[in-house]
C-alpha positions in Angstrom: 19.6 -49.8 -45.4 17.2 -47.4 -46.8 17.8 -43.5 -45.9 14.4 -43.5 -43.7 15.7 -46.3 -41.7 19.2 -44.9 -41.2 17.6 -41.4 -40.2 15.3 -43.0 -37.8 18.2 -45.2 -36.5 20.3 -42.2 -35.9 17.3 -40.1 -34.5 16.4 -42.8 -32.2 20.1 -43.3 -30.8 20.7 -39.8 -30.5 17.5 -39.5 -28.2 17.3 -42.8 -26.3 20.2 -43.7 -24.4 18.7 -45.9 -22.1 18.4 -49.1 -24.0 18.6 -52.1 -21.6 18.8 -54.6 -24.0 22.0 -55.4 -26.3 20.2 -54.0 -29.5 21.6 -51.5 -31.6 19.5 -49.3 -34.1 20.2 -50.9 -37.6 21.7 -54.1 -36.3 19.6 -57.5 -36.5 18.8 -59.1 -33.2 21.0 -61.9 -32.2 19.6 -65.3 -33.8 18.2 -67.6 -31.2 16.0 -70.4 -31.6 13.1 -71.9 -29.4 12.5 -75.8 -29.4 11.0 -76.4 -26.1 7.4 -75.3 -26.9 7.9 -72.6 -29.4 5.4 -71.0 -31.7 2.0 -71.8 -30.8 -0.4 -72.8 -33.7 -4.1 -72.9 -33.9 -5.3 -75.8 -36.2 -8.7 -75.5 -36.1 -9.4 -75.3 -32.3 -6.6 -77.4 -31.4 -3.0 -76.3 -30.3 0.2 -77.3 -31.6 3.3 -76.0 -31.3 6.6 -75.7 -33.5 9.9 -74.9 -33.3 10.7 -71.3 -33.8 13.6 -69.1 -35.0 14.0 -65.7 -34.6 15.6 -65.6 -38.4 12.1 -66.2 -39.4 10.7 -62.9 -38.3 12.4 -61.1 -41.5 9.8 -60.2 -44.2 7.2 -58.1 -42.1 7.3 -55.2 -39.9 7.0 -56.0 -36.6 6.9 -55.6 -33.0 8.4 -57.7 -31.0 7.4 -58.4 -27.3 9.4 -60.3 -25.1 7.8 -60.8 -21.6 8.3 -62.7 -18.9 5.3 -65.2 -17.6 4.1 -63.0 -15.1 0.6 -60.9 -15.2 2.6 -57.8 -14.3 4.8 -58.3 -17.2 2.0 -58.9 -19.8 0.3 -55.7 -18.2 3.5 -53.6 -18.5 3.3 -52.8 -22.1 -0.6 -53.5 -22.3 -1.0 -49.8 -23.6 1.7 -50.5 -26.4 -0.6 -53.2 -27.6 -3.7 -51.5 -27.4 -2.2 -49.0 -29.5 -1.2 -51.4 -32.2 -4.8 -52.9 -32.3 -6.2 -49.5 -32.5 -3.8 -48.5 -35.5 -5.1 -51.4 -37.6 -1.9 -52.3 -39.5 -2.2 -54.3 -42.7 -1.8 -58.2 -41.8 0.1 -59.0 -45.0 2.9 -56.3 -44.3 2.8 -56.3 -40.1 2.6 -58.6 -37.4 3.2 -58.7 -33.8 5.9 -61.3 -32.2 5.0 -61.8 -28.4 7.6 -64.3 -27.0 6.8 -65.5 -23.4 9.7 -66.7 -21.2 7.9 -69.3 -19.2 10.9 -69.9 -17.0 10.8 -66.3 -15.6 7.3 -67.0 -14.0 6.3 -67.4 -10.5 7.0 -71.0 -9.1 3.9 -73.3 -9.6 2.2 -71.2 -12.4 4.0 -72.9 -15.2 0.8 -74.5 -16.3 -1.2 -71.2 -16.3 1.2 -69.3 -18.1 1.1 -72.0 -20.8 -2.9 -72.1 -20.7 -3.0 -68.1 -20.6 -0.7 -68.2 -23.9 -2.5 -70.5 -25.5 -6.0 -68.3 -25.1 -4.2 -65.7 -26.4 -3.3 -67.2 -29.5 -6.7 -68.5 -29.9 -8.0 -64.7 -29.2 -5.2 -62.9 -31.4 -4.6 -65.5 -34.4 -3.1 -63.3 -36.7 -0.4 -62.7 -34.0 3.0 -64.7 -33.5 2.8 -65.9 -30.0 5.9 -68.3 -28.8 6.3 -70.0 -25.6 9.6 -70.3 -24.4 9.9 -72.8 -21.8 13.4 -72.5 -21.1 14.1 -68.7 -21.4 16.3 -69.3 -24.4 15.3 -65.9 -25.9 15.8 -64.1 -22.6 19.3 -65.3 -22.3 20.3 -64.6 -26.0 19.1 -61.2 -25.9 20.1 -60.4 -22.3 16.5 -59.5 -21.2 15.9 -58.0 -17.8 14.0 -60.6 -15.6 10.3 -59.8 -14.5 10.2 -57.3 -17.6 8.3 -56.9 -20.8 10.9 -55.5 -23.8 9.2 -54.1 -26.6 11.4 -53.7 -30.3 10.4 -52.7 -33.6 12.1 -54.6 -36.5 12.0 -53.5 -40.1 10.6 -55.7 -42.7 14.4 -56.4 -43.7 15.0 -57.6 -40.4 16.7 -55.0 -38.9 16.1 -53.0 -35.3 14.4 -49.8 -35.5 14.2 -49.4 -31.7 14.1 -51.2 -28.6 13.5 -50.8 -24.8 12.8 -53.2 -22.1 10.6 -52.0 -19.3 7.5 -50.0 -19.6 7.0 -47.3 -22.5 5.8 -43.9 -21.9 3.3 -42.5 -24.2 5.7 -40.6 -26.4 7.4 -44.0 -26.7 4.3 -45.6 -27.8 3.8 -43.0 -30.1 7.2 -43.3 -31.6 7.0 -47.1 -32.0 3.6 -46.3 -34.2 5.0 -43.8 -36.2 8.5 -46.2 -36.6 5.8 -49.0 -37.9 4.1 -46.8 -40.1 7.0 -45.3 -41.8 8.6 -48.9 -42.5 5.2 -50.1 -44.0 5.6 -47.3 -46.8 
């Protein structure tokens, strides 16, 4: 592990003790596959799905946003997403991956969650958007229901920081700083 990653991991571990996810700075996220729906692709204006595997996330610095299929969960960390957009990060080195847990949606809204995810993919085509019909990621990563988890993953696939729940402005600033540091 590079020294800057180790320093960031130790500093984050010491200053942030309420992780609600089972990610430890410096470790890799538990591997998980999504085979029901999966990653959303836009081909011309048509939507297609392909199986998704968390192991494919290495290679770029990324923010992973795993959210319940609820508008309240999506809104929870909208300021984080706005900060990422404002940072104008280089596409060739950075990517946001949003994983939507359709099984954690309000009864009867599954089709709305799916169409909303597809609309988001059309709007943010450079982002990786995964629709997880069965909640495989939430189970594997032991995520909180009705929530939004944000994690920063280094380009070599190690977790630099993670939190389940709403981020404060200092945490948003820390995430942007970690991303920019990993891009160097």
